[in-house]
N, C-alpha and C positions, 0 to 999 in steps of 0.2 A: 704273694705271687706264686703261682704254680709253675714249676720249671721242669725242663727236660735236659738230660745230659746226652750229648751227641758226640760220637767219634767222627771227627771231620775227615772226609776223603778229598774234598776240594773246597776252595773258597773263592768268591768273586771279589774284584777290586772295583769300588765305586769312586767317582771323583771326590766325594766328601772325604774319603780316607786319605787321599793324596793331599787335600787342603789341610787336614788336621796334621799330617806328618810334616808338612812344610811350614806349619805355624801360621797358616793363613785363614784358619777357621775362627769364627767369632768366639766360640766357646772352646776353652782349652780342657783337654781331658785330665783327670786325676792320674798321677803317675804312681806306680808303673802302669803303662797302658798297652793293651793288645788290640790292634785294629781289627776291623772286619765285622760286618753285619750279615753279609750273604754267604751262606755255606751250604754244603750238601754232605750227607753222611748217613750214619746208622745210629738209631737210638740205642744208647747203652743202658739207660735207666730213666724212670719217670718219677716225679715227685708225687706225693699223696694228693689225690684229687684229679690227676690226669686221667681222662676217660677215653680220648680219641686216639691215643698213641700207646705203643708198648715197645719193650726192648726188642730189637731186631728190625723194626720198621725203617724203611728207606725214607729219608726226609730232606727238605731244604728249609732254609730260614729266611726271614725278612728283617731280622734284627737278632742280636745276641746280647747277653748280659756280660759276658767275659771276653768277647773278641773271638773272631773265627780264624785268625792266623795262628792256629795252635792245633795240637793233636786232638784235643777235646774242647768243647764249648758248652756253655749253659745258655739256654734260651727260654723265654717265657712261652708257655703252651700256645698262646694265641699268635706267636711268631713262627711256629713250626708247622709245616705242611707236608703231607705225604707226597713222595716222589714216585711216579709210576715207573715200572720196569722198562718202559720204552725209552727212557732217557738215562744217560749215564750220569755219574756224580758231577763231572765237569759241566755238563749242560744244566744240571740242577742248581749248581752254585751261581749261575748267572741269571736265574729267574727272579729272585727276590725283589729288590728295589726297582731295577729297570722295567720289568714286566708288570709289576703292580702299579707303578706310576703310569705306564703306557695304557693300562686298562682304565685307570682312574680318569685319564684325560677326556676320552669321548663321553664318559658318563656325565662329566661336568661341562660338556659342550665346548671343550677347548679344541682348537684346530691345529695348533702348531706347538712343538716342544723345543726348547732350546736350553743349553747350558750357557748362562749369560756372561757375555763380555761385550765391550763396545762394538766390536766387529760383528759378532753374531746377531745381536739385537738390531743393529742398523740394517743388516741384510734382511732379517726377518720382517722388519717393518716395511721395507720396500716391496717385498713379495706378497704382502697381505692383500686380500680382496677387500672390498668395501664391507665393513662390519666384522672383519676378521679378528681373531684373537691369538695372542701369543701366550703360551703357558711356560713359565719359568720353573725349571726343575732343578737348577743348580746355579751356583755363582762363585766365581773366583775372587770377588771383591766388588768395590763400588763401580758404578757405570754412570755415564752421562748420556742423556737423550734430549732430543728436541721435541717437545710435546706437539708441535705443529704436525709432525709426521703422523701422529695418531689422530689428530683432529680432522684432517682432510678425508681420511678413510673411515672416520668414526669407529676406529678399532680400539682394542683394549689389551692391556698387558696384565696378566694375573699370575701370581705365584701359587704353586701347589706343592704339598708335601705329603708323602706317605704317612709321616708321623702325625699328621693332623687328621687322618682318616679315623672314622668311628669303628668300633669292633664290627658292626654290621657291614660297613663298606669294605673292610678287610676280608670278611668272610665272603662277601659277594665276589670280590676280585679272585680270591683263592678258588672258589667254586668254578668260576668262568675259566680260569687258567688251567685248572686240573682237567676240566672237560676237554680243553684244547690239547693238552698233553696226551690224554687217553685216545682222542680221535686222530691224533697224528698231525694236526696242523700247527701245533706249537712245538717247533724243533729248534731250540737255540743253536746258533753257530758260534763256536768258541774260536776266536782268532789267535789269541796268544796264551801260552801256558808257561808257567814258571814253577820250579820246585820251591817249596816253602823256604829252603835255605837261601834262595835268591830274592826273597820278598823285599829285602832292604834296597 
């Protein structure tokens, strides 16, 4: 694996990290564990064979090998993307998983996105038009549904994961999103900010 060392300036918090920390995720991490996949910062060093990045580049990640809740993180080259100067590091830290999943949804003709629980999925199924689709991008655990709700509208429920994307699909998403950042129509709004000391 070809890796990049990044000095972290900001990191995003995704629902899966809260599930892992609460012990509600299906797979338990090996301990010691540092959470965080979405980060933004500056490349400190690159491994042999890294061609598209160099020390000093501003970047954001869609996954890390060592966790982003730290001063430094290591990420595979294909999970590191250049961050244009028009965005600050806090904005860059929230792009990873949320924006890549949002881009993946219309490509696969999904119409709705939900973090699944019984209440959300029930409401989503009621709002669906005939032939509508619900894309599941996260889940806090088991749910119960009545299949009749999907039968009458001939709707479908499909799970999607960024981690299932091919390298080509990830590259396509990265290119599209970078163009949006450069053009100025992709401007993430960061609602809450916490110092790393308060991450717990």
